MIGU-533272 format. One record per residue (C-alpha): residue number from 1; residue in one letter; x, y, z. Coordinates in pm, 1 decimal. Each point is the difference from the previous one (the first is absolute). Layout:
<rs>
+-----+------+----------+----------+----------+
! pos ! code !        x !        y !        z !
+-----+------+----------+----------+----------+
! NUM !    A !        X !        Y !        Z !
...
+-----+------+----------+----------+----------+
</rs>
This chain:
<rs>
+-----+------+----------+----------+----------+
! pos ! code !        x !        y !        z !
+-----+------+----------+----------+----------+
!   1 !    M !   6255.9 !  -2898.9 !   1718.2 !
!   2 !    S !    -59.4 !    368.8 !     76.1 !
!   3 !    A !   -331.6 !    166.8 !     59.9 !
!   4 !    L !    -24.8 !    371.6 !    -68.0 !
!   5 !    I !   -237.2 !    153.8 !    261.8 !
!   6 !    C !   -139.7 !    333.2 !   -103.0 !
!   7 !    G !   -189.7 !    162.3 !    277.1 !
!   8 !    S !     21.3 !    237.8 !    302.0 !
!   9 !    I !    249.5 !     30.0 !    271.4 !
!  10 !    A !   -146.9 !    178.2 !    305.7 !
!  11 !    Y !     22.7 !     71.3 !    368.1 !
!  12 !    D !   -291.5 !   -122.1 !    207.6 !
!  13 !    T !    -62.0 !    185.9 !    318.1 !
!  14 !    I !   -263.6 !   -199.9 !    192.7 !
!  15 !    M !   -178.3 !    138.4 !    302.9 !
!  16 !    V !   -265.2 !   -157.5 !    233.8 !
!  17 !    F !   -283.3 !    214.0 !    141.8 !
!  18 !    H !   -113.8 !   -169.8 !    326.7 !
!  19 !    D !   -378.0 !     78.7 !    -46.1 !
!  20 !    R !   -245.2 !     -9.2 !   -285.5 !
!  21 !    F !    -19.7 !    256.8 !   -273.4 !
!  22 !    K !   -375.0 !    -10.1 !     26.0 !
!  23 !    N !      2.3 !    138.9 !    353.5 !
!  24 !    H !    168.1 !    310.7 !   -137.3 !
!  25 !    I !   -171.4 !     69.7 !   -331.5 !
!  26 !    L !   -351.3 !    131.6 !     -9.8 !
!  27 !    P !   -167.2 !   -129.5 !   -317.4 !
!  28 !    E !   -204.2 !    322.6 !    -24.9 !
!  29 !    Q !    295.9 !    218.7 !      9.7 !
!  30 !    V !    244.4 !   -168.7 !   -252.4 !
!  31 !    H !    -37.7 !    302.9 !   -228.4 !
!  32 !    I !    198.3 !    198.8 !    257.2 !
!  33 !    L !    230.2 !   -291.3 !    119.0 !
!  34 !    N !    281.6 !    115.5 !    227.6 !
!  35 !    V !    137.2 !   -270.0 !    212.5 !
!  36 !    S !    328.1 !   -100.0 !    170.4 !
!  37 !    F !     88.8 !   -354.5 !    128.6 !
!  38 !    L !    255.0 !    -57.8 !    264.7 !
!  39 !    V !    219.7 !   -300.6 !   -107.5 !
!  40 !    P !    225.2 !   -128.2 !    272.1 !
!  41 !    D !    134.1 !   -283.2 !   -221.9 !
!  42 !    M !    178.8 !     59.9 !   -311.0 !
!  43 !    R !    255.4 !   -188.1 !   -220.7 !
!  44 !    R !    164.6 !     50.9 !   -337.2 !
!  45 !    E !     53.1 !   -279.5 !   -236.5 !
!  46 !    F !    162.2 !    -47.1 !   -334.3 !
!  47 !    G !   -289.3 !    -40.9 !   -242.0 !
!  48 !    G !   -110.4 !     47.3 !   -346.7 !
!  49 !    C !   -100.9 !   -261.6 !   -249.4 !
!  50 !    A !    330.0 !    -48.6 !   -179.4 !
!  51 !    G !    190.5 !     -3.4 !    331.7 !
!  52 !    N !   -215.3 !   -251.3 !    165.4 !
!  53 !    I !    -28.0 !   -240.8 !   -305.4 !
!  54 !    A !    372.6 !     15.9 !    -38.9 !
!  55 !    Y !     61.7 !    -90.9 !    364.8 !
!  56 !    N !   -237.1 !   -287.5 !    -14.6 !
!  57 !    L !    139.3 !   -124.2 !   -314.9 !
!  58 !    K !    350.1 !      8.5 !    129.0 !
!  59 !    L !   -105.3 !   -202.4 !    299.2 !
!  60 !    L !   -133.1 !   -249.8 !   -238.9 !
!  61 !    G !    325.7 !    -43.9 !   -180.5 !
!  62 !    G !    -86.2 !    227.0 !   -292.1 !
!  63 !    N !    200.2 !    282.6 !   -164.6 !
!  64 !    P !   -212.4 !    310.1 !     23.9 !
!  65 !    L !     76.2 !    315.0 !   -189.1 !
!  66 !    P !   -203.3 !    277.1 !    153.0 !
!  67 !    M !    -50.5 !    298.1 !   -231.1 !
!  68 !    A !   -124.0 !    313.4 !    178.1 !
!  69 !    T !     56.2 !    368.1 !     55.5 !
!  70 !    V !     83.1 !    130.5 !    349.3 !
!  71 !    G !     81.1 !    326.5 !    179.0 !
!  72 !    R !    282.1 !    148.7 !    181.1 !
!  73 !    D !    -94.1 !   -169.1 !    320.9 !
!  74 !    F !     50.9 !   -349.4 !   -140.2 !
!  75 !    D !    317.3 !    -70.4 !    191.9 !
!  76 !    P !   -153.1 !   -203.5 !    290.4 !
!  77 !    Y !   -192.2 !   -210.2 !   -239.4 !
!  78 !    A !    298.9 !    -56.9 !   -221.6 !
!  79 !    Q !    217.4 !   -113.2 !    281.7 !
!  80 !    W !   -280.5 !   -263.7 !    101.9 !
!  81 !    M !    -21.1 !   -124.7 !   -358.8 !
!  82 !    G !    374.4 !    -28.8 !    -13.2 !
!  83 !    Q !     -5.3 !   -211.7 !    309.5 !
!  84 !    C !   -259.1 !   -223.5 !   -181.5 !
!  85 !    G !    219.2 !    -43.1 !   -299.1 !
!  86 !    I !   -264.0 !    168.0 !   -242.9 !
!  87 !    D !    134.5 !    151.9 !   -316.1 !
!  88 !    M !    -57.4 !    374.6 !     -7.4 !
!  89 !    S !    161.6 !     74.2 !   -340.9 !
!  90 !    H !   -345.0 !     93.1 !   -136.9 !
!  91 !    I !   -118.3 !    231.6 !    282.9 !
!  92 !    K !     25.9 !    356.9 !   -110.3 !
!  93 !    V !     72.6 !    254.8 !    284.3 !
!  94 !    L !   -158.6 !    358.5 !    -70.4 !
!  95 !    E !    154.8 !    263.3 !    233.9 !
!  96 !    D !   -270.4 !    253.4 !    -33.9 !
!  97 !    T !   -282.7 !   -205.9 !    142.4 !
!  98 !    Y !    -87.6 !   -252.5 !    273.8 !
!  99 !    T !    -43.0 !   -364.7 !    -12.4 !
! 100 !    A !   -378.2 !    -97.7 !    -22.3 !
! 101 !    Q !   -164.9 !    -10.0 !    343.8 !
! 102 !    A !   -315.1 !   -148.4 !    151.8 !
! 103 !    F !   -135.6 !    108.4 !    344.5 !
! 104 !    I !   -249.7 !   -251.1 !    127.0 !
! 105 !    T !   -209.8 !     44.6 !    316.0 !
! 106 !    T !   -187.7 !   -311.9 !    113.5 !
! 107 !    D !   -265.3 !      2.8 !    278.6 !
! 108 !    Q !   -119.7 !   -268.2 !    230.5 !
! 109 !    D !   -262.0 !   -116.1 !   -259.3 !
! 110 !    D !    288.7 !    -41.7 !   -265.2 !
! 111 !    N !   -132.5 !    295.2 !   -196.0 !
! 112 !    Q !    278.7 !    183.5 !   -166.4 !
! 113 !    I !     55.1 !    363.3 !   -110.7 !
! 114 !    T !    287.8 !     27.8 !   -242.0 !
! 115 !    A !    184.0 !    295.4 !   -150.5 !
! 116 !    F !    241.7 !    -71.8 !   -286.4 !
! 117 !    H !    250.5 !    225.0 !   -148.3 !
! 118 !    P !    137.0 !   -134.1 !   -332.7 !
! 119 !    G !    325.9 !    203.8 !     -6.2 !
! 120 !    A !    249.4 !   -165.1 !   -228.3 !
! 121 !    M !   -229.2 !   -254.2 !   -105.1 !
! 122 !    S !   -174.4 !    241.0 !   -236.5 !
! 123 !    F !    323.4 !     -8.5 !   -218.5 !
! 124 !    A !     -3.4 !   -389.9 !    -44.5 !
! 125 !    H !    -16.2 !     61.5 !   -370.1 !
! 126 !    E !    355.3 !    118.6 !      6.1 !
! 127 !    N !    106.9 !   -358.2 !     35.5 !
! 128 !    K !     -1.8 !   -216.1 !   -310.4 !
! 129 !    V !    -52.4 !   -379.9 !     -8.4 !
! 130 !    G !    266.8 !    -17.8 !   -277.2 !
! 131 !    D !    265.3 !    118.0 !    254.1 !
! 132 !    A !    -25.6 !   -334.3 !    195.3 !
! 133 !    G !    138.3 !   -248.2 !   -262.7 !
! 134 !    G !    -52.0 !   -366.3 !     89.2 !
! 135 !    A !   -334.8 !      8.7 !    189.4 !
! 136 !    T !   -204.1 !   -299.1 !   -113.0 !
! 137 !    L !   -310.7 !     74.5 !    208.9 !
! 138 !    G !   -161.6 !    338.9 !    109.0 !
! 139 !    I !   -265.4 !    161.2 !    218.8 !
! 140 !    V !   -176.5 !    323.3 !    -48.0 !
! 141 !    A !   -116.4 !     91.4 !    339.5 !
! 142 !    P !   -145.9 !    317.4 !    143.8 !
! 143 !    D !    227.6 !    284.9 !    -83.5 !
! 144 !    G !    -21.4 !    337.8 !   -179.1 !
! 145 !    R !   -278.9 !      2.2 !   -251.1 !
! 146 !    D !    224.2 !     72.2 !   -304.5 !
! 147 !    G !    255.2 !   -240.4 !    117.6 !
! 148 !    M !   -244.6 !   -286.5 !     27.7 !
! 149 !    I !   -133.7 !     55.3 !   -358.1 !
! 150 !    E !    355.5 !     39.8 !   -147.5 !
! 151 !    H !    143.9 !   -300.3 !    189.9 !
! 152 !    A !   -284.8 !   -224.7 !   -117.5 !
! 153 !    E !     61.9 !    113.4 !   -365.6 !
! 154 !    Q !    368.0 !    -46.0 !     25.1 !
! 155 !    F !    -37.1 !   -346.0 !    146.9 !
! 156 !    A !   -220.1 !    -94.7 !   -292.8 !
! 157 !    E !    232.3 !    148.9 !   -267.3 !
! 158 !    A !    297.1 !   -190.4 !    150.9 !
! 159 !    G !   -203.1 !   -334.8 !     12.6 !
! 160 !    T !     37.6 !    -28.1 !    370.1 !
! 161 !    P !   -309.3 !   -156.3 !    164.1 !
! 162 !    F !   -127.5 !    197.2 !    309.1 !
! 163 !    I !   -245.9 !     10.4 !    274.6 !
! 164 !    F !   -233.8 !    293.2 !     11.3 !
! 165 !    D !   -109.6 !     86.1 !    354.9 !
! 166 !    P !   -198.6 !    322.7 !      0.7 !
! 167 !    G !    -51.6 !      2.4 !    378.0 !
! 168 !    Q !    -34.7 !    351.8 !    143.2 !
! 169 !    G !     77.1 !    126.2 !   -337.6 !
! 170 !    M !   -345.2 !   -101.7 !   -136.2 !
! 171 !    P !   -173.7 !    341.7 !     44.4 !
! 172 !    M !    266.0 !    159.5 !   -245.0 !
! 173 !    F !   -147.4 !   -202.3 !   -297.5 !
! 174 !    D !   -304.0 !    -11.5 !   -200.5 !
! 175 !    G !   -145.7 !   -286.9 !   -181.6 !
! 176 !    N !    209.6 !     35.7 !   -325.2 !
! 177 !    D !    320.3 !     35.2 !    209.3 !
! 178 !    L !    -72.9 !   -310.0 !    200.8 !
! 179 !    T !    -97.9 !   -209.9 !   -318.1 !
! 180 !    H !    332.1 !    122.0 !   -151.8 !
! 181 !    F !    193.8 !   -133.8 !    302.4 !
! 182 !    I !   -182.0 !   -330.5 !    -22.1 !
! 183 !    D !     74.6 !    -44.7 !   -361.2 !
! 184 !    L !    375.1 !     62.1 !     53.9 !
! 185 !    A !     23.5 !   -212.4 !    323.9 !
! 186 !    A !     57.4 !   -379.0 !     41.0 !
! 187 !    W !   -162.1 !    -14.3 !    347.6 !
! 188 !    V !   -235.9 !    239.1 !    202.2 !
! 189 !    T !    -33.3 !      0.4 !    373.9 !
! 190 !    V !   -261.4 !    178.0 !    179.3 !
! 191 !    N !   -203.9 !    -39.1 !    329.8 !
! 192 !    D !   -381.1 !    -54.4 !     -5.0 !
! 193 !    Y !    -85.5 !    372.9 !     26.7 !
! 194 !    E !    239.6 !     94.1 !   -277.7 !
! 195 !    A !   -126.8 !   -283.5 !   -200.6 !
! 196 !    Q !   -349.5 !    175.9 !      0.5 !
! 197 !    I !    146.7 !    324.7 !    -90.7 !
! 198 !    L !    188.2 !   -159.4 !   -280.7 !
! 199 !    E !   -307.3 !   -165.8 !   -130.6 !
! 200 !    E !   -210.3 !    309.6 !     29.3 !
! 201 !    R !    253.0 !    237.3 !   -169.7 !
! 202 !    T !    103.3 !   -241.9 !   -289.0 !
! 203 !    G !   -328.2 !   -185.2 !    -44.3 !
! 204 !    L !    196.1 !   -329.4 !      5.2 !
! 205 !    A !   -116.4 !   -273.1 !    234.6 !
! 206 !    P !    277.3 !   -220.6 !    168.8 !
! 207 !    H !    -29.1 !   -269.4 !   -260.4 !
! 208 !    E !     25.2 !    249.9 !   -280.0 !
! 209 !    I !    312.0 !    150.6 !    151.5 !
! 210 !    A !    145.4 !   -354.2 !     34.9 !
! 211 !    E !    -47.3 !    -42.1 !   -380.6 !
! 212 !    R !    242.9 !    279.6 !    -45.8 !
! 213 !    V !    281.3 !    -98.3 !    245.6 !
! 214 !    E !    154.3 !   -319.9 !    134.7 !
! 215 !    A !   -188.3 !     26.9 !    334.1 !
! 216 !    L !   -199.0 !    241.6 !    211.7 !
! 217 !    I !     56.1 !    -43.2 !    367.9 !
! 218 !    V !   -263.6 !    153.2 !    233.7 !
! 219 !    T !     92.5 !     -2.7 !    376.1 !
! 220 !    R !   -293.2 !     -0.3 !    241.0 !
! 221 !    G !    145.0 !     37.3 !    350.3 !
! 222 !    G !   -131.1 !   -255.2 !    226.6 !
! 223 !    N !   -180.9 !   -182.8 !   -287.5 !
! 224 !    G !    295.1 !    -95.1 !   -188.1 !
! 225 !    S !     73.7 !     68.3 !   -362.8 !
! 226 !    L !   -151.8 !    -63.6 !   -345.8 !
! 227 !    I !    219.3 !    -64.0 !   -291.3 !
! 228 !    Y !   -148.9 !     47.5 !   -348.6 !
! 229 !    T !    180.0 !   -156.3 !   -299.6 !
! 230 !    K !   -129.4 !    -45.6 !   -360.9 !
! 231 !    Q !   -119.2 !   -355.9 !     97.3 !
! 232 !    H !    -60.5 !      7.6 !    365.0 !
! 233 !    R !   -132.4 !    178.1 !    311.4 !
! 234 !    I !    193.2 !   -129.1 !    299.5 !
! 235 !    E !    -80.8 !     87.8 !    354.2 !
! 236 !    V !    292.7 !     -5.2 !    239.5 !
! 237 !    P !   -106.2 !    -18.9 !    371.8 !
! 238 !    V !    155.1 !    228.5 !    267.0 !
! 239 !    V !    282.4 !   -114.4 !    205.7 !
! 240 !    P !    -85.4 !     -8.0 !    372.4 !
! 241 !    V !    229.0 !    235.0 !    200.7 !
! 242 !    V !     33.4 !     21.4 !    369.1 !
! 243 !    P !     55.7 !    250.6 !    131.9 !
! 244 !    V !   -151.5 !    255.0 !   -226.6 !
! 245 !    V !    232.2 !    288.4 !    -40.9 !
! 246 !    P !   -118.4 !    344.8 !   -131.7 !
! 247 !    V !    154.0 !     94.4 !   -326.6 !
! 248 !    V !     14.9 !    277.9 !   -256.5 !
! 249 !    G !     15.1 !    -74.9 !   -363.3 !
! 250 !    V !    -27.4 !   -394.2 !      2.5 !
! 251 !    V !     39.0 !    -47.6 !   -361.6 !
! 252 !    T !    361.7 !     23.2 !    -18.8 !
! 253 !    P !     87.6 !   -351.6 !    121.6 !
! 254 !    L !   -250.9 !   -135.8 !   -253.9 !
! 255 !    L !    191.7 !    173.9 !   -275.4 !
! 256 !    S !    336.9 !   -135.7 !    121.9 !
! 257 !    L !   -143.9 !   -352.9 !     11.9 !
! 258 !    L !   -158.2 !     41.6 !   -339.3 !
! 259 !    L !    335.0 !    106.1 !   -149.1 !
! 260 !    V !    162.4 !   -319.2 !    160.8 !
! 261 !    A !   -263.7 !   -210.0 !   -147.1 !
! 262 !    I !     39.9 !    146.4 !   -347.3 !
! 263 !    R !    377.0 !    -20.0 !     16.6 !
! 264 !    I !     -5.7 !   -366.2 !     91.6 !
! 265 !    A !   -268.0 !    -72.4 !   -258.2 !
! 266 !    I !    212.7 !    172.2 !   -282.6 !
! 267 !    S !    320.6 !   -169.7 !    118.4 !
! 268 !    A !   -133.5 !   -351.8 !     41.0 !
! 269 !    A !   -279.6 !    -31.0 !   -237.9 !
! 270 !    A !     72.9 !    133.1 !   -351.6 !
! 271 !    P !   -322.6 !   -131.8 !   -142.2 !
! 272 !    I !   -172.7 !    257.4 !    199.4 !
! 273 !    Q !     99.5 !    264.3 !   -250.9 !
! 274 !    N !   -152.3 !   -202.8 !   -294.7 !
! 275 !    D !   -288.8 !   -187.4 !    150.8 !
! 276 !    R !    -85.1 !     97.9 !    359.6 !
! 277 !    S !   -300.4 !   -237.5 !     -0.4 !
! 278 !    T !    223.7 !   -299.8 !    -28.5 !
! 279 !    S !    291.3 !     85.9 !    226.4 !
! 280 !    H !     16.4 !   -206.1 !    324.1 !
! 281 !    M !    211.9 !    100.0 !    296.7 !
! 282 !    A !     38.5 !   -129.2 !    363.6 !
! 283 !    L !    280.1 !    218.5 !    136.5 !
! 284 !    R !     71.5 !     91.4 !    358.1 !
! 285 !    Y !    189.7 !    317.7 !    100.1 !
! 286 !    R !     83.8 !     46.3 !    366.5 !
! 287 !    P !    189.6 !    303.4 !    115.5 !
! 288 !    P !    195.6 !     39.9 !    317.3 !
! 289 !    T !   -215.8 !    -46.8 !    316.6 !
! 290 !    C !     99.9 !    276.1 !    212.7 !
! 291 !    G !     -7.2 !    378.6 !   -100.1 !
! 292 !    T !   -205.2 !    -81.2 !   -305.7 !
! 293 !    A !   -307.1 !    201.9 !    102.4 !
! 294 !    M !   -203.7 !    159.3 !   -271.6 !
! 295 !    R !     51.4 !    359.1 !    102.1 !
! 296 !    I !   -218.8 !    304.0 !    -33.0 !
! 297 !    G !    191.8 !    245.1 !    205.9 !
! 298 !    S !     75.2 !   -238.4 !    290.1 !
! 299 !    R !   -349.5 !   -156.8 !    -32.7 !
! 300 !    L !   -107.6 !   -336.8 !   -161.4 !
! 301 !    A !   -263.1 !   -132.4 !   -223.3 !
! 302 !    I !    -80.0 !   -335.8 !   -133.5 !
! 303 !    R !   -135.0 !    -41.4 !   -357.9 !
! 304 !    P !    -40.5 !   -287.0 !   -239.7 !
! 305 !    A !     56.2 !     61.2 !   -376.2 !
! 306 !    I !    -21.1 !   -170.7 !   -340.7 !
! 307 !    T !    153.5 !     57.1 !   -329.3 !
! 308 !    G !    -73.7 !   -162.7 !   -332.1 !
! 309 !    S !    -49.8 !   -371.7 !     77.7 !
! 310 !    T !    204.5 !     -5.2 !    317.5 !
! 311 !    M !   -157.6 !     55.3 !    348.9 !
! 312 !    L !    202.3 !    163.6 !    273.3 !
! 313 !    A !   -120.4 !    -80.4 !    350.0 !
! 314 !    A !    168.8 !    126.2 !    319.1 !
! 315 !    R !     27.1 !   -183.2 !    319.5 !
! 316 !    C !    119.7 !    186.0 !    304.3 !
! 317 !    S !     61.8 !    -17.4 !    373.5 !
! 318 !    A !     64.0 !    269.0 !    244.8 !
! 319 !    V !    360.7 !     42.9 !    105.0 !
! 320 !    K !    194.0 !    244.6 !    189.9 !
! 321 !    C !    278.4 !    169.2 !   -216.9 !
! 322 !    G !    269.9 !    236.9 !     86.7 !
! 323 !    P !    -21.4 !    370.7 !    -62.4 !
! 324 !    M !   -124.9 !    124.6 !   -337.2 !
! 325 !    N !     45.0 !    380.4 !    -62.0 !
! 326 !    G !     89.9 !     26.8 !    369.5 !
! 327 !    N !   -315.5 !   -184.3 !    132.1 !
! 328 !    S !    -41.2 !   -333.5 !    143.1 !
! 329 !    H !   -324.3 !   -146.9 !   -113.4 !
! 330 !    T !   -207.3 !   -318.6 !    -52.2 !
! 331 !    S !     34.9 !    -91.3 !   -358.9 !
! 332 !    M !   -145.9 !   -270.4 !   -229.9 !
! 333 !    R !    222.3 !   -273.3 !   -136.7 !
! 334 !    W !    -99.2 !    -58.3 !   -365.9 !
! 335 !    K !     31.3 !   -329.1 !   -181.4 !
! 336 !    P !   -139.4 !     49.1 !   -353.5 !
! 337 !    I !    -88.2 !   -301.3 !   -190.0 !
! 338 !    I !    -49.8 !      8.6 !   -379.6 !
! 339 !    A !   -219.8 !   -278.9 !   -139.1 !
! 340 !    Q !   -218.8 !    -83.1 !   -299.9 !
! 341 !    A !   -339.7 !    180.1 !     12.7 !
! 342 !    E !   -291.4 !   -229.9 !    -10.4 !
! 343 !    R !   -196.4 !     -5.5 !   -325.9 !
+-----+------+----------+----------+----------+
</rs>
């Protein structure tokens, strides 16, 4: 079962400022702001929503098909994706632009200043969902504005259920746009802040959004997740993690696990398509134990998730794995378990 992942592919340049921004920014002078920060630590990671979701889904045994537009500087990323065995047949290279890039500076208080260059991502609409025949699931993740709208409509026209993950793309859409996405999607995933914006712009409360989709998943960081379905509101507790590892863009492992849950549900429980309220499952999925870190760049995140009537909980333990993207790091070993949600 293939999942078509429409979203960005980007380089993330992550820098660390060994001080606090507040010590160098004068509140009364922000109207003439002109600052420079010395950043001795810097690393470049392979990022972007489509790239990270595809990587995580591949580790979980899935068959990801990332669909994205990239620039003439894509070669290092392409070599890494090839090493990971990720299909690149729906990644379009545009020679007259750069791949999307984020430049993130973090201070000692974990505050961040980010500059983002969309580059080739702005041309995401040049890719068409119909060109990827055989995909049975989809994701519309942050990407170029026109691309997100068109890909959602193309999934709906093809009858392919998809996850709508507005993420950082939320500011590009007004209430009518977001309501349109919701009506086309099968699942919607947002964090708690995005959920508030979604409600404000659409005028739809979480339970009202859930009436329009199979499930609304709201992640709340250290407070776990909330899953809204037509019949239920389910609270999923956070998974304890030691040590805590700083991350960028932690929703991508959630989406990969969500795709696995949906794939197993569709494959193993046909009644779900006709009567989700009566389907019963108790399936276990355990990926390989080493090198199966949920990757964001080379950072990790732990998130539980749920879809329809199946709950996905993640158990993990810290392990030391080999090099990933050239860096040895402490990773988290995932052991997702899919089980019937309590009613």
